[in-house]
C-alpha positions in Angstrom: -13.4 33.0 18.0 -11.2 29.9 18.2 -14.0 27.9 16.7 -14.4 30.3 13.8 -10.7 30.2 13.1 -10.7 26.4 13.1 -13.5 26.3 10.6 -11.7 28.9 8.4 -8.5 26.8 8.4 -10.4 23.7 7.6 -12.1 25.4 4.7 -8.8 26.8 3.4 -7.2 23.3 3.6 -10.1 21.8 1.7 -9.9 24.5 -0.9 -6.2 24.0 -1.3 -6.6 20.3 -1.8 -9.3 20.8 -4.4 -7.1 23.3 -6.2 -4.2 20.8 -6.2 -6.4 18.1 -7.6 -7.6 20.4 -10.3 -4.5 19.7 -12.4 -4.8 16.5 -14.5 -1.3 15.3 -13.8 -1.7 15.7 -10.0 -5.0 14.0 -10.1 -3.4 11.1 -12.1 -0.7 10.9 -9.4 -3.3 10.7 -6.6 -5.3 8.1 -8.6 -2.2 5.9 -8.9 -1.2 6.4 -5.2 -4.7 5.4 -4.2 -3.8 1.7 -4.9 0.0 1.7 -4.9 3.0 3.5 -3.4 5.4 4.6 -6.2 8.9 5.9 -6.4 9.5 9.1 -8.4 11.2 7.1 -11.1 8.1 4.9 -11.4 5.8 7.9 -11.5 7.8 9.5 -14.2 7.6 6.4 -16.3 3.9 6.0 -15.7 3.0 9.6 -16.5 5.7 10.2 -19.1 6.9 13.5 -17.6 10.3 15.0 -16.8 11.7 14.9 -13.4 11.6 18.6 -12.7 7.9 18.8 -13.6 7.1 15.7 -11.4 9.0 17.3 -8.5 6.9 20.4 -8.9 3.6 18.4 -8.8 4.8 16.4 -5.8 5.8 19.6 -3.9 2.2 20.9 -4.5 0.6 17.7 -3.3 2.9 17.5 -0.3 2.3 21.1 0.7 -1.5 20.5 0.9 -1.1 17.3 2.9 -2.2 14.9 0.1 1.1 12.9 -0.2 4.2 12.2 1.9 7.6 10.8 1.0 9.7 8.2 2.9 13.0 6.5 2.5 13.0 2.9 1.3 13.8 0.3 3.9 15.6 -1.6 1.1 17.7 0.7 -1.0 18.2 3.8 1.1 18.9 5.9 -2.0 15.3 5.3 -3.1 12.2 7.3 -1.9 8.6 6.3 -2.1 5.6 8.6 -2.4 2.5 7.7 -0.3 -1.0 9.0 -0.5 -2.2 10.3 2.9 -5.5 8.4 2.7 -7.3 10.4 5.3 -6.7 13.6 3.2 -8.8 12.5 0.2 -12.1 12.0 2.1 -14.7 10.5 -0.1 -12.6 10.3 -3.3 -12.9 6.9 -4.9 -10.0 5.1 -6.6 -10.0 5.2 -10.3 -8.2 1.9 -10.5 -10.4 -0.4 -8.3 -9.8 -4.1 -8.3 -12.6 -6.6 -8.5 -12.4 -9.6 -6.1 -9.9 -11.9 -7.9 -7.0 -14.2 -7.1 -4.1 -12.2 -5.6 -0.5 -12.8 -4.6 1.2 -10.8 -1.8 5.0 -10.8 -1.6 7.5 -9.7 1.0 11.0 -10.7 1.8 10.6 -13.4 4.5 6.9 -14.3 3.9 6.6 -14.4 7.7 4.3 -11.5 8.5 3.1 -8.8 6.1 2.4 -10.9 3.0 0.8 -13.6 5.2 -1.5 -11.1 6.9 -2.4 -9.4 3.5 -3.3 -12.8 1.9 -5.5 -13.7 4.9 -7.2 -10.3 4.8 -7.8 -10.6 1.1 -9.4 -14.0 1.4 -11.7 -12.6 4.2 -12.6 -9.3 2.6 -12.6 -10.0 -1.1 -13.9 -13.6 -0.8 -11.3 -14.6 -3.4 -8.3 -16.8 -3.3 -4.9 -15.3 -2.2 -1.4 -16.6 -1.9 1.7 -15.2 -0.3 5.4 -15.7 -1.0 8.8 -14.3 -0.2 12.1 -13.7 -1.9 14.0 -15.2 1.0 11.4 -17.1 3.0 11.8 -17.7 6.8 11.5 -21.0 8.5 8.1 -20.2 9.9 5.4 -17.6 10.1 6.2 -15.1 12.9 4.3 -15.8 16.1 3.4 -12.1 16.3 1.7 -12.3 12.9 -0.2 -15.4 14.0 -1.4 -13.7 17.2 -2.4 -10.5 15.3 -4.4 -12.5 12.8 -6.1 -14.4 15.6 -7.1 -11.1 17.3 -8.6 -10.0 14.0 -10.5 -13.3 13.5 -8.1 -14.7 10.9 -6.3 -18.0 11.0 -2.6 -18.3 10.1 -2.0 -21.4 12.2 -1.4 -23.6 9.2 0.5 -21.1 7.1 4.1 -21.7 6.1 6.5 -19.4 4.2 7.5 -20.3 0.7 9.6 -18.8 -2.1 8.1 -16.9 -4.9 10.3 -19.0 -7.3 8.3 -22.1 -6.3 5.2 -20.6 -8.0 4.7 -21.8 -11.6 2.2 -19.1 -12.5 1.3 -15.7 -11.0 -2.2 -14.1 -10.8 -2.8 -10.8 -12.6 -2.9 -9.0 -9.2 0.5 -9.1 -7.5 1.2 -6.7 -4.6 4.6 -6.3 -3.0 4.3 -5.3 0.6 7.9 -4.5 1.5 10.4 -2.3 -0.2 13.1 -5.0 -0.5 10.8 -7.4 -2.4 9.6 -4.6 -4.7 13.1 -3.5 -5.5 14.2 -7.1 -6.1 11.3 -8.2 -8.2 9.1 -5.4 -9.5 11.0 -2.2 -9.7 10.5 -2.1 -13.5 7.1 -3.8 -13.7 4.4 -1.1 -13.4 1.7 -3.8 -13.6 2.5 -4.9 -10.1 1.3 -2.8 -7.1 3.5 -1.8 -4.2 2.6 -1.0 -0.6 5.5 0.3 1.4 4.6 -1.2 4.7 7.1 -1.2 7.6 8.2 -4.6 8.9 6.5 -5.3 12.3 9.0 -8.1 12.9 11.7 -5.4 13.3 9.8 -3.9 16.2 8.3 -7.1 17.5 5.6 -5.6 19.6 1.9 -6.5 19.6 1.1 -2.9 18.7 3.4 -3.1 15.6 1.7 -6.2 14.3 -1.8 -4.8 14.9 -0.8 -1.5 13.2 0.5 -3.5 10.2 -2.7 -5.4 9.9 -4.8 -2.2 10.2 -2.8 -0.6 7.4 -3.1 -3.6 5.2 -6.9 -3.7 5.8 -7.2 0.0 4.8 -5.1 -0.6 1.6 -7.4 -3.5 0.6 -10.5 -1.5 1.3 -9.3 1.2 -1.0 -8.4 -1.4 -3.7 -11.6 -3.2 -3.8 -14.5 -1.9 -5.8 -17.0 -2.5 -3.0 -15.3 -4.1 0.0 -18.6 -4.4 1.9 -20.2 -6.4 -0.8 -17.1 -8.5 -1.3 -16.6 -9.4 2.4 
């Protein structure tokens, strides 16, 4: 009996998610969130819809477990909407990126952006840079150790300011809320991944979890991550 109930609940959940995605606006929201976290203001601008209609669509998506919302670690008044990646199963992103030069930006350029750039070079086989809005004196030892455990080398990496870059590639991803809000809040061409700062926690598990999340994000962004690796 319990097994049958479990199957029924699973089927009901799947049906609810299919129904939620049957609306073109909600499907467009999920498509966008596949590659970038967005604030409600950004989603309104991208989709050209009113705030009350967007709130309705987000409530439907959240009620079916497709999205979740969190408070910004930068401006606490801001919220970000995230796709629950495990909930979409085999859905493919409608905005895949081909392996091309990329820039990853965070505040201190000491952990998240360094790890993301190293992963991009490994997985996409393309060049990648990282930079910060207020770069630290050095790459955090926890990030270097996490990279080493994953077969990546950050031993020669040094933080640098984004202002030192004369040109930017077409693909720019902010990987912390502060950097996004300082640089790209009004630039919908940039992608944003609202990744918690592992330095704030400082544990091995926090750095490994950050690396795993970045790897998942990159896999979703690439057209064919296996071919690009």
